[in-house]
MIGUVEX-434647 format. One record per atom (N, C-alpha, C): residue in one letter; y, z, x. Coordinates in steps of 0.001 Angstrom, whole numbers, padded with zeros to 6 digits, always signed. Each point is the difference from the previous one (the first is absolute). Example, Ala and Ser with C-alpha at 12.3 -4.5 7.8 and 13.67 -1.06 7.14 Angstrom:
BEGIN
A-005690+007800+013190/A+001190+000000-000890/A+001200+000000+000900/S+001050-000720-000350/S+001190+000060+000820/S+001090+000730-000770/
REM end
This chain:
BEGIN
M+059413+061814+001570/M-001189-000351+000862/M-000294-000404+001225/A-000450-000019+001047/A-000134-000677+000955/A-000837-000770-000089/M+000835-000951+000836/M-000733-001764+000666/M-000617-000243+000025/K-001101-001212-000378/K-001366-000440+000431/K+000084-000144+001454/N+000794-000989+000252/N+000039-000561+000941/N+001620+000280+000854/P+000788+001269+000329/P+000862+000258+000197/P+000143-000874+001290/V+001811-000585+000006/V+000043-000559+001352/V+001578+000754+000146/P-000122+000711+001506/P+001155+000464+000868/P+001290-000428-000393/G+001288+000744+000213/G+001533-000989-000444/G+000039-000244+001853/T+001398-000578-000176/T+000494-000848+001671/T+000863+000739+000214/N+000852-000063+000863/N+000954+000409+000526/N+000383+001326+000589/G-001072+000665+000387/G-000058+001062+000302/G+000718+000514+001601/D+000341-001079+000734/D+000667+000256+001307/D+001771-000650-000556/Q+000347-000117-001015/Q+001124-000394-000155/Q+000753+000875-001105/Y+001589+000329+000859/Y+000534+001294-000228/Y+000680-000878-001183/I+000516+001069-000960/I+000808-000644-000853/I+001485+000517-000004/P+001308-000549+000169/P+001104+000946-000205/P-000085+000632-000806/Y+001102+001353-000345/Y+000523+000198-001157/Y+000615-000987-000872/A+001086-000888+000550/A+000549-000891-000650/A-000797-000823-001106/A-001237-000377+000237/A-000621-001166-000217/A-001155+001112-001405/R-000362+001415-000045/R-000417+000995-000864/R+000408-000089-001183/T-000785-000192-001071/T+000676-000206-001406/T-000541+001547-000530/G+000315+000262-001247/G+000153+000914-000826/G+000584+001783-000174/E-000644+000422-000248/E+000658+001734-000767/E-000129+000584+001835/A+000999+000726-000097/A-000083+001273+000995/A-000369+000859-000019/S-000270+000792+000836/S-000667+001422-000244/S+001397+000783+001308/T-000638+001563+000025/T+000988+001024+000733/T-001121+000492+001544/V+000329-000389+001042/V-000289+000615+001015/V+001305+000482+000993/Y-000400+001485+000008/Y+000531+000654+000813/Y-000391+000119+001621/F+001137+000145+000342/F-000325-000437+001686/F+000703+001750+001034/T-000569+000168+000409/T+000892+001030+001729/T-000576-000411+001353/R+000965+000606+000288/R-000240-000396+001504/R-000733+001441+000754/D+000002+000856-000620/D-000364+001039+000349/D-001374+000282-000277/L-000366+000059+001652/L-001770-000184+000473/L-000441+001684+000394/S-000165+000718-001706/S-000020+001246+000839/S-000962+000769-001399/A+000153+001409-000201/A-000873+000518-001115/A+000818+000040-000879/E+001529+000221+000428/E+001046+000316-001379/E+000241-001783-000274/G+000187-000513+001118/G-000237-001207-000751/G-000495-000609-001148/L-001393+000200+000450/L-001080-000594-000992/L+000010+000959-001377/R+000265+001610-000092/R+000449+000390-000948/R+001038+000012-000768/R+000742-000450+000672/R+001548-000834-000536/R-000104-001165-000738/I-000953-000922+000287/I-000046-001232-000265/I-001373+000001-001444/F-000847+001050+000389/F-000939-000107-001082/F+000438+000700-001216/S+000770+000952-000291/S+001116+000463-001188/S+000298-000844-000925/R+000408-001740+000707/R+000742-000623-000836/R-001348-000712-000876/I-000962+000231+000600/I-001432-000826-001060/I-000942+001113-000056/S+000300+000826-000268/S-001281+000942-000582/S-000120+000705-001408/S+001147-000323-000806/S-000334+000588-000902/S-000842-000285-001274/N-000937-001413+000519/N-000966-000227-000710/N-001313+000662+000658/L+000123+000474+000797/L-001365+000573+000656/L-000386+001427-000845/T-000266+000240-001061/T-000295+001115-000881/T-002298+000162+000141/G+000021+001153-000312/G-001356+000195-000194/G-000760+000312+001276/K-001029-000251-000036/K-000711+000110+001969/K+000330-001833+000604/V+000100+000821+001010/V+000962-001150+000720/V-001142-000419+001203/G-000331-001144+000257/G-000463-000082+001347/G+001265-000991+000389/I-000168+000314+002328/I+001017-000982+000316/I-001535-001114+000845/K+000755-000804+000138/K-000882-000931+000375/K+000490-000370+001248/L-000973+000436+001001/L+001324+000445+001304/L-001150-000838+001423/H-000041-000790+000599/H-000977-000446+001741/H-000057+000994+000566/T-001034+000967-000082/T+001019+001235+001160/T-001427-000529+001557/G-000467-001080-000262/G+000469-000397+001450/G-001488+000290+000678/E-000337-000748+001208/E-001565+000281+000411/E+000668+001266+001485/P-001176+000479+000194/P+000801+001693+001138/P+000868-000763+000945/H+001092+001119+000061/H+000763-000384+001020/H+001245-001269-000412/G-000249-000464-000897/G+000679-001408-000353/G+001707+000423+000239/P+000322-000954+000841/P+001573+000588+000324/P+001095-000996-000469/N-000574-000287-001403/N+001348-000473-000584/N+000241+000115-001305/I-000802+000605-000745/I-000088+000230-001182/I+000829+001090-000356/I+000695+000257-001211/I+000873+000966-000525/I-000229+001107+000538/P+001234+000761+000451/P-000337+001593+000615/P-000680+000455-001246/R-000992+001068+000883/R-000691+001190-001229/R+001283+000696+000035/P+000848+000717+000684/P+001157+000953-000990/P+001241-000771-000506/W-000192-000797-000411/W+000764-000986-001219/W-000477+000150-001099/V-001371-000884+000120/V-000860+000442-000981/V-000244+001567-000931/E-000141+001112+001197/E-000364+001513-000507/E+001315+000066-000613/A+001165-000353+000611/A+001035+000811-000678/A+000307-000644-000949/L-000400-000697-000596/L-000219-001261-001421/L-000679+000750-000715/V-001110+000502+000399/V-000936+000678-001177/V+000155+001208+000083/K+000603+000916+000793/K+000381+000933-000376/K+001269+000148-000586/N+000657-000539+000135/N+001485-000123-000668/N-000081-000701-001224/D-000278-001127-000271/D+000240-000674-001062/D-001677-000302-000811/L-000769-000192+000090/L-001518-000050-000397/L-000866+001046+000366/P+000422+001381-000465/P-001135+000550+000489/P-001366-000032-001076/G-001440+000586-000178/G-000835-000515-000551/G-000249-001552+000108/A+000644-000905+000591/A-000609-001406+000182/A-000492-000204+000912/N-001653-000515-000076/N-000620-000513+001164/N+000119-001083+000830/I-000173-000419+001211/I+000301-001168+000524/I-001867-000916-000387/V+000015-000943-000189/V-001088-001375-000599/V-000408-000543+000961/E-001134-000326+000785/E-000717-000616+000914/E-001119-000750-000911/T-000461-001333+000789/T-001240-000213-000362/T-000701+000052+001665/N-001592-000800+000372/N-000524+000149+000878/N+000429-001238+000316/T-000112-000351+001658/T+000499-001608+000136/T-001770-000642-000236/Y-000089-001573-000233/Y-000596-001070+000362/Y-001006+000138+000999/Y+000968-000247+001130/Y-000568+000220+001842/Y-000071+001332-000030/E-001308-000168+001055/E-000550+001384+000391/E+000907+000258+001358/G+000070+001348+000044/G+001091+000627+000832/G+000151+001499-000731/D+001038+000349+000357/D+000583+001729-000283/D+000003+000162-000987/R+000409-001086-001415/R+000075+000754-001251/R-000646-001141-000752/Y-001591-000359+000250/Y-000961-000546-000482/Y-000850+000566-001166/T-000407+001417+000606/T-000102+001009-000455/T+000891+001022-000621/T-000564+000546-001305/T+001079+001290-000173/T-000114+001208+000569/E-000681-000019+000992/E-000590+001232+000979/E+001127-000410+000895/Q-000206-001081+000223/Q+000854-000588+001493/Q+001304-000231+000016/H+000309-000218-001637/H+001466-000114-000560/H+000785+001307+000108/R-000899+000803-000785/R+000655+001420+000674/R+000314+000635+001423/K-000995-000194+000645/K+000085+000589+001426/K+001040-001183+000633/T+000402-001084-000280/T+001010-000680+000632/T+001209+000300-000850/L+000345+000492-001296/L+000935+000794-001141/L+000852+001762+000801/A-001194+000001+000346/A+000228+001250+001064/A+000892+000097+001641/V-000548-001114+000221/V+000577+000002+001445/V+001296-000370-000410/N+000100-001049-000889/N+001563-000435+000045/N+001127+000843-001244/G-000391+001274+000206/G+000412+001157-000795/G+000361-000213-001565/W-000747-000440-000736/W+000065-000442-001127/W-000545+001412-000465/T+000355+000876+000322/T-000895+001585-001010/T+000615+000658-000702/F+001650-000520-000199/F+001019+001199-001156/F-000127-000563-001176/C-001489-000623-000492/C+000013-000088-001473/C-001094-000873+000039/P-000931-000277-001493/P-000863-000299-000081/P-000097-001598+000020/V-000887-000410+000611/V-000114-001337+000162/V-001293-000624-000328/D-000023-000751-001332/D-000664-000589-000984/D-000292-001239+000540/I-001838+000037+000691/I-000334-001298+000546/I-000731-000927-001776/M+000701-000546-000123/M-000165-000358-001452/M-001824-001018-000294/D-000243-000404+000959/D-001390-000713-000330/D-000566+001666+000774/E-000022+000554+000229/E-000706+000992+000641/E-001753+000432-001055/D+000723-000168-001076/D-001240+000117-001225/D-000470-001241-000997/G+000374-001279+000492/G-000110-001473-000794/G+001491-000725-000002/T-000355-000853-001036/T+001115-001200-000294/T+000076+000207-001547/V+001649-000592-000417/V-000021-000307-001404/V+000907-001373+000248/V-000838-000898-001022/V+000631-000968-000209/V+002074-000121-000711/L+000281-000346+000738/L+001230-000164-001208/L+000263-001928+000238/P+001138+000195-001725/P-000618-001724+000003/P+001354-000472+000680/V-000132-001807+000079/V+000894-000204+000649/V+000452-001271-001041/Q+001349+000567-000585/Q+000417-001280-000943/Q+000798-000942+000295/G-000566-001322-000311/G+001131-001328+000325/G-000946-000090+001265/G-000876+000228+000653/G-000511-000484+002154/G-000513-001261-000465/K-000375-000814+000923/K-000497-000987+000427/K-001534+000462+000471/W-000114+000674+000878/W-001335+000661+000589/W-000293+001261-000417/F+000234+000419-000878/F-000607+001165-000174/F+000344+000660-001685/D-000698+000217-000612/D+000264+000895-001505/D-000353+001613+000312/G-000346+000517+000951/G+000094+001375+000376/G-000136+000287+001438/M+000488+001013+000811/M-000134+000279+001038/M-000797+001652+000143/H-000333-000071+000827/H-000959+000950+000427/H+000483+001056+000668/M+000772+001587+000003/M+001026+000496+000256/M-000771+001874-000123/G+000615+000492+001026/G-000795+001245+000786/G+000117+000625-002118/K-001052+001022-000243/K-000098+000233-000950/K+000923+000741-000581/N+000937+000858+000739/N+000657+001067+000001/N+000937-000419-000783/I+000635-001309+000454/I+001098-000589-000499/I+000925+000414-001339/V-001389+000293-000986/V+000510+000108-001524/V-000249+001123-000186/N+000162+001294+001013/N+000380+001353+000021/N+001442+000259-000016/Y+000774-000703+000233/Y+001389+000045-000018/Y+001056-000773-001026/D+001041+000461-000032/D+000861-000522-001263/D+001242-001175+000692/S+000125+000677+001211/S+000972-000848+000594/S-000045-000163+001633/L-000047-000913+000306/L-000132-000438+001734/L+001538-000590+000696/F+000535+001034+001434/F+000934-000349+000833/F-000553-000772+000610/V+000127-001138+000508/V-000633-001135+000895/V+000960+000064+001449/L+000206+001071+001084/L+000335+000069+001007/L-000372-001004+001135/T+000552-000357+000731/T-000776-001493+001092/T+000988+000147+000991/H-000438-000191+000945/H+000615-000463+001117/H-000455-001418+000572/F+001275-000914-000298/F+000032-001101+000027/F+000003-000732+001724/K-001095-000705-000226/K-000049-000785+001502/K-000961-001375-000380/G-000142-000282+000785/G-000905-001445+000377/G-001264+000375-000328/H-001020-000951+000477/H-001184+000128-001027/H-000710-000807+001120/A-001491-000077+000426/A-000792-001218+000547/A-000272-000984-001075/M-000743+000251-001126/M+000127-001285-001073/M+000676+000288-000870/G+000865+001318-000608/G+000874-000276-000957/G+001470-000504+000492/G+000157-000441+000855/G+001527-000486+000566/G+001021+001249-000219/F-000073+000934-000524/F+000789+001604-000469/F-000565+000471-000749/G-000265+000867+000420/G-000414+001443-001359/G+001021+000975-000310/G+000798-000042-001436/G+000863+000330-000334/G-001228+001266-001499/S+000907-000243-000664/S-000588+000744-001523/S-001187-000786-000496/N+000215-001144-000397/N-001088-000787-000444/N-001196+000091+000415/K+000165+000170+001876/K-001535-000122+000943/K+000155+001605-000475/N+000587+000943+000109/N-000171+001476-000023/N-001376+000419-001381/I+000087-000894-000829/I-000063+000486-001408/I-001299-001488-000190/G+000166-000655+000589/G-000817-001518-000176/G-001381+000199+000075/I+000620+000092+001693/I-001522+000679+001021/I-000674+001462-000201/G+001275+000748+000110/G-000476+001947+000265/G-000068+000256-001374/C+000138-000107-001197/C-000779+000242-001156/C-001254-000650-000490/A-000701-001210+000739/A-000924-000475-000827/A-001195+001007+001258/D-000998-000087-000342/D-000643+000672+000531/D-001108-000109+001250/G-000183+000637+000824/G-000815-000601+001570/G-001156-000738-000354/R-000723-000258-000940/R-001373-000766-000057/R+000652-001297-000535/V-000271+000198-001336/V+000170-000945-001020/V+000980-000727-000319/G+001297+000562+000019/G+001372-000578-000001/G+000463-000732+000999/K+000186+000672+001211/K+000170-000579+001131/K-000498-001026+000175/A-001161+000219+000056/A-001192-001846+000409/A+000723-000860-001270/E+000089-000086-001055/E+000673-000923-001355/E+001279-000681+000879/I+001054+001054+000574/I+001100-000642+000439/I-000345-000894+000922/H-000893+000713+001322/H-000019-000642+001000/H-001497-000957+000997/T-000141+000031-000758/T-001976-000630+000297/T-000425-001456-001487/V+000321-000794+000646/V-000822-001047-000547/V-001646+001128-000335/P-000452-000186-001103/P-001859+000192-000477/P-001036-000880+001212/G-000478+000840+000256/G-001056-000855+000867/G+000455-000268+001489/S+001008+000619+000722/S+000319-000506+000696/S+000038+000977+001473/D-000151-000542+001306/D-000444+001390+000962/D+001324+000303+000414/N+001144-000476-000417/N+001222+000239+000481/N+000910+000869-000915/M+000312+001109+000293/M+000621+000769-001318/M+001353-000226-000207/W+000482-000578+000969/W+001424-000389+000051/W-000030-001359-000312/S-001064-000923-000867/S+000210-001275-000165/S+001197-000551-000649/I+000526+001039-001301/I+001291-000575-000610/I+001315+000554+000841/A+000520-001260-000187/A+001653+000184+000732/A+000236-000710-000657/E+001868-000052+000489/E+001108-000739-000300/E+000101+000047-001718/E+000541-001352-000127/E+000177+000639-002162/E-000771+000576-000481/E-001008-000350+000355/E-000941+000624-001019/E-000359+001671+000241/L+000260-000007+000949/L-000337+001936+000100/L+001110+000562-000216/M+001281-000638-000145/M+001363+000236-000556/M-000244+000907-001409/E-000739-001493-000644/E+000433+000015-001442/E-001305+000778-000566/R-001585+000205+000880/R-000662+001063-000571/R+000355+001249+000425/M+000754+000409+000894/M+001041+001100+000366/M+000778+000471-001406/T+000700-001274-000532/T+001293+000339-000487/T-000402+000393-001396/E-001232-000723-000294/E-000807+000284-001818/E-000685+001273+000200/S-000313+001011+001305/S-000224+001470-000087/S+000907+000619-000171/A+001334-000190+000932/A+001238+000851-000324/A+000279-000263-001649/K-000226-000799-000652/K+000286-000668-001145/K-000416+001114-000765/A-001592+000090-000267/A-000520+000798-000620/A+000063+001670+000543/T+001037+000481+000938/T+000187+001286+000122/T+001234+000365-000440/V+000620-001202+000265/V+001897-000282-000709/V-000122+000155-001855/D-000717-000303-000615/D-000837-000219-001086/D-000123+001245-000738/H-000884+000798+000885/H-000716+001082-000757/H+001252+001081-000096/F+000871-000147+001449/F+000805+001403-000435/F+001120-000552-000818/G+000283-001236-000218/G+001135-000505-001186/G+001319+000795+001273/E+000618+000402-001109/E+001547+001123-000007/E-000253+000896+001479/H-000794+000398-000197/H-000293+000750+001189/H-000278+000136+001323/I+000507-001099+000574/I-000400-000577+001400/I+001364+000116+000845/S-000113+000100+000877/S+001585+000242+001094/S-000622-000904+001094/F+000827-000134+000849/F-000228-000795+001293/F+001254+000310+001461/V-000741+000565+000844/V+001110+000227+000907/V-000710-000679+001754/N+000907-000791+000659/N-000330-000933+000653/N+000502+000561+001692/V-000531+000505+000698/V+000815+000894+001248/V-000077-001704+000990/L+001003-000396+000546/L+000157-000574+001327/L+000732-000135+000747/R-001616+000819+001021/R+000173+001020+001245/R-000965-000134+000594/N-000034-000483+001787/N-001073-000286+000496/N-001248-001133-000489/M+000957-001257-000436/M-000416-000880-000199/M-001072-000842+000978/S-000754+000336+000134/S-000982-000979+000921/S-000707-000930-000821/V-000168-000990+000746/V-000760-001296-000863/V-001732+000088-000394/S-000281+001491+000550/S-001327+000339-000520/S+000173+001186-000772/C-000745-000031-000911/C-000363+001011-001059/C-000194+001168+000660/D+000256+001080-000958/D-000595+001163+000320/D-001571+000101+000406/C-000664-000445-000704/C-001637-000429+000022/C-000480+000340+001170/E+001356-000734+001535/E-000856-000618+001370/E+000347+001359+000392/G+001210+000990-000216/G-000352+001099+000411/G+000927+000099+001412/V-000972+000856+001064/V+001082-000340+001667/V-000492-001421+000747/A-000728-000671-000812/A+000120-001313-000159/A+000992-001013-000162/A+000698+000611-001217/A+000943-001023-000098/A+001237-000754+001086/A+000495-000981+000207/A+000586-000439+000614/A+001401+000685+000139/P-000190+000278+000881/P+002052+000206+000179/P+001171-000531-000884/V+001013+001442-000554/V+000632-000727-000630/V+001095-000691+000533/V+000547-000930-000503/V+001481-000721+000453/V+001030+000002-001192/T-000208+000461-001166/T+000936-000666-000679/T+001006+001145-000499/P+001268-000047+000007/P+000689+001445-000208/P-000555+000752-001122/N+000717+001390+000126/N-000612+000183-001895/N+001468+000010-000958/I-000196-000232-000796/I+000615-000242-000702/I+000931+000960-001173/G-001011+001189-001151/G-000067+000798-000624/G-001076+000440-001356/I+000844+000525-000894/I-001232-000005-000879/I+000714-000617-001409/L-000850-000494-000450/L-000116-000736-001349/L-000692+000585-001362/A+000687+000586-001407/A-000951-000434-000893/A+000375-000742-001486/S-000922+000011-000465/S+000396-000288-001633/S-001433+000129-000625/R-000077-000440-001629/R-000839+000042-000552/R-000458-001091-000617/N+000185-001238+001071/N-000634-001314+000150/N-000603-000456+000929/I-001083-000105+000245/I-000686-000318+000743/I-000099-001227+001014/L+000488-001086-000968/L+000150-001147+000764/L+001822-000057+000611/A+000980+000475-000828/A+000998+000203+000583/A+000387+001215+001284/I-001072+000918+000130/I+000089+000727+000962/I-000874-000695+001549/D-000954-000423-000100/D-000133-001239+000629/D+000764-001310+000737/Q+000444-000527-000797/Q+000757-000611+000200/Q+001455-000060+000378/A+000461+000991-000468/A+001156+000880+000828/A-000809+000213+001319/S-001206+000615+000207/S-000056+000518+001703/S-000257-001230+000703/V-000406-001575-000546/V-000394-000912+000490/V+001626-000589+000638/D+000742-000166-001391/D+001459-000100+000423/D+000667+000130+000964/L+000119+001741+000540/L+000568+000643+000974/L-000843-000381+001265/V-000918-000100-000074/V-000380-000438+001320/V+000078-001510+000618/Y+000102-000870-001024/Y+000598-001190-000101/Y+001860-000133+000376/A+000530+001449-000274/A+001232-000541+000322/A+000368+000758+001043/L-001044+000689+001148/L+000333+000147+001425/L+000416-001289+000472/K+000656+000602+001711/K-000094-001374+000608/K-001214-000788+000145/E-000132-001275+000677/E-001147-000424+000597/E-000911+000623+000950/E+000201+000726+000533/E-000394+000417+001369/E-000057+001466-000347/D+000246+000291-000787/D-000722+001510-000573/D-000877-000156-001645/R+000138-000940-000593/R-001189-000733-001463/R-001092-000699+000668/H-000107-000630+001325/H-000811-000921+000005/H-001831+000171+000443/A-000162+001060+000330/A-001768+000549+000132/A+000027-000041-001311/L+000357+000892-000640/L-000345+000158-001550/L+000323-000851-001012/V+000840-000847+000154/V+000014-001120-000805/V-000737-000747+000395/E-000716-000123+000974/E-000945-001234+000874/E-001438+000910-000680/R+000366+000955-000288/R-001595+000505-000426/R-000203+000010-001664/I+001035-000214-001097/I+000071-000249-000781/I-000163-001245-000105/E+000463-000816+000276/E+000093-001549-000090/E-001649-000362+000377/T-000282+000471+000792/T-001304-000585+000556/T-001301-000076-000782/R+000423+001480-000799/R-001338-000035-000917/R+000558+000584-001167/H+000891-000962-000029/H+000390-000968-001845/H-000021+000876-000767/G+001006+001810+000810/G-000139+000914-001092/G+000940-000413-000706/L+000772-000721-000020/L+000934+000425-001352/L-000487-000602-001342/R-000675-000638+000305/R-000962-000182-001424/R-000213+001118-001004/Q+000021+001390+000362/Q-000113+001395-000123/Q+001487-000041-001363/L+001099-000476+001033/L+001239-000208-001142/L+000034-000719-000728/T-000498-001080-000299/T-000123-001286-000531/T-000606+000181-001504/Y-001217+000601+000559/Y-001014+000496-001074/Y+000485+001209-000786/M+000479+000824+000723/M+000211+000586-000783/M+000662-000358-001162/K+001363-000324+000125/K+000850-000691-000777/K-000846-000869-000962/E-001097-000790-000122/E-000630-001044-000704/E-001201+001073-000750/L-000025+000694+000508/L-000907+001058-000450/L+000918+001156-001602/G+001182-000021+000307/G+000892+001111-000672/G+000140+001092+000319/M-000136+000631+000962/M-000110+001337+000432/M+001507+000221+000912/G+001168-000853-000716/G+001585+000602+000590/G+000423-001412+000474/N+001104+000579+000779/N+001396-000823+000005/N+000198-000227+001785/D-000119-001249+000248/D+000581-000262+001317/D+001369+000119+000592/R+000580+000069-001229/R+002024+000082-000006/R+000087+001247-000165/Y+000958+000929+000619/Y+000534+001303+000219/Y+000995+000648+000451/R+000389+000820-001097/R+001477+000948+001082/R-000577+000939+000950/L+000849-000545+001139/L-000571+000795+000742/L+001054+001593-000021/L-000205+000906-000172/L+000676+001159+000335/L+000485+001140+000800/D+000514+000684+001021/D+000442+000259+000872/D+000357+001732-000605/I-001014+000338+000845/I+000081+001224-001155/I+000803+001060+001574/D+000131-000743+001281/D+000984+001149+001036/D+001228+000264-000204/N+000103+000482-000933/N+001463+000432-000513/N-000149+001961-000957/D+001046+000098+000108/D-000147+001643-000557/D+000255+000295-001971/D+000357-001071-000145/D-000480+000210-001473/D-001196-001080-000331/R-000593+000748-000653/R-001247-001132-000564/R+000412-000566-000964/H+000978+000124-000850/H+000367-000621-000743/H+000629-001154-000191/N-000152-000369+001385/N+001464-001097+001102/N-000988-000548+000656/D-001330-000452-000026/D-000460-000849+000668/D+000230-001731+000257/V+000413-000060+001293/V+000825-001610-000227/V-001511-001074+000727/E+000364-000863-000719/E-000716-001208-000144/E+000207-000892+001539/I-001247-000235+000270/I+000532-000555+001152/I-001104-001483+000167/T+000547-000434+001051/T-001522-001571+000394/T-000386+000539+001351/A-001690-000494-000486/A-000816-000123+001356/A+000778+000462+001806/Q+000950-001063-000381/Q+000743-000502+001655/Q+000930+001927-000038/D+000200+000318-000186/D+001016+001088-000297/D-000848+001436+000590/A-001353-000407-001318/A-000897+001078+000646/A-000274+000305+001181/V-000535-001056+001146/V-000236-000069+000774/V+001126-000459+001353/K+001026+000020-000156/K+000947-000647+000807/K+000527+001093+001291/D-000257+001241-000145/D+000452+001338+001221/D-001885+000059+000522/V-001343-000539-000228/V-001528+000397+000233/V+000800+000089+001322/V-000970+000502+001340/V+000507+000109+000627/V-002204-000404+000686/P-000058-000614+001579/P-001237-000618+000350/P-000694+001896-000278/F-001764-000830-000503/F-001136+001588-000005/F+000196+000336+001455/E+000167+001502-000092/E-000285+000521+001421/E-001643+001384-000301/G-000832-000379+000530/G-001669+000974-000537/G+000429+001241+000456/
REM end
């Protein structure tokens, strides 16, 4: 039951080192292979629970967005490993090239998302999914068509975000499955405010996370996550060609069936970079209090912030090697656009 007068949590600008965390550990897979084949290989580790009609929640980007997951990678995955799946999206809250369904479909064509059906889930309205244990919401307005899917594959370009600090799997579904008129307003805007972005910092992280929880709970065991740590601008893909230049090194691809574990591991890999390599993205995360996404997911029981990081970059699928975040990033090179 949502609280009558909820108060946001604190310390969204404070990184919690791995040694200070408690609880069980999930499995997170890692590859340095940033390619269509790398994506397919790591997907195979977390795909067996995706049954029936599968939706692929992907940020398809603003027109000509320079940093989105490369379309050929996704096309290879769909054609070889997810035949019959649909990409799923919702319209934006802000006015732009994905604000209406008509505009959105034009942008999809510009960006080449034409090799499989794309379901704009709020095209025909909304559905309310329950939020269990939330303090801001009892339910969240989602694109109506989300209930037409048996499984959800959350394929995320991990990067910075102007308000969320970082955009991982939590943001991809927390904002990206909420419909463009009601749900996104519930997350972003104080009722009656003239500023559509009037909710920020810890409260925004918590509202976003409660929305994500509604989606995670809806799919239960039939949801899996991949985060692609490539072209990590401090800007979201919502900013398209106006995104800030990328300065953070490319790292690799992570996969898990646990949403908290994969977003925590993604953040940990960024923090494991050399100071000069991580500075811009860490500054964006901390100044927006984005780390509250992680602590609130843990409070809501959405997974584990401890994990075994398994390196799949060897020839024997049955001999994945456990590594540290420092191991994963020790050979990264400066970003070259």
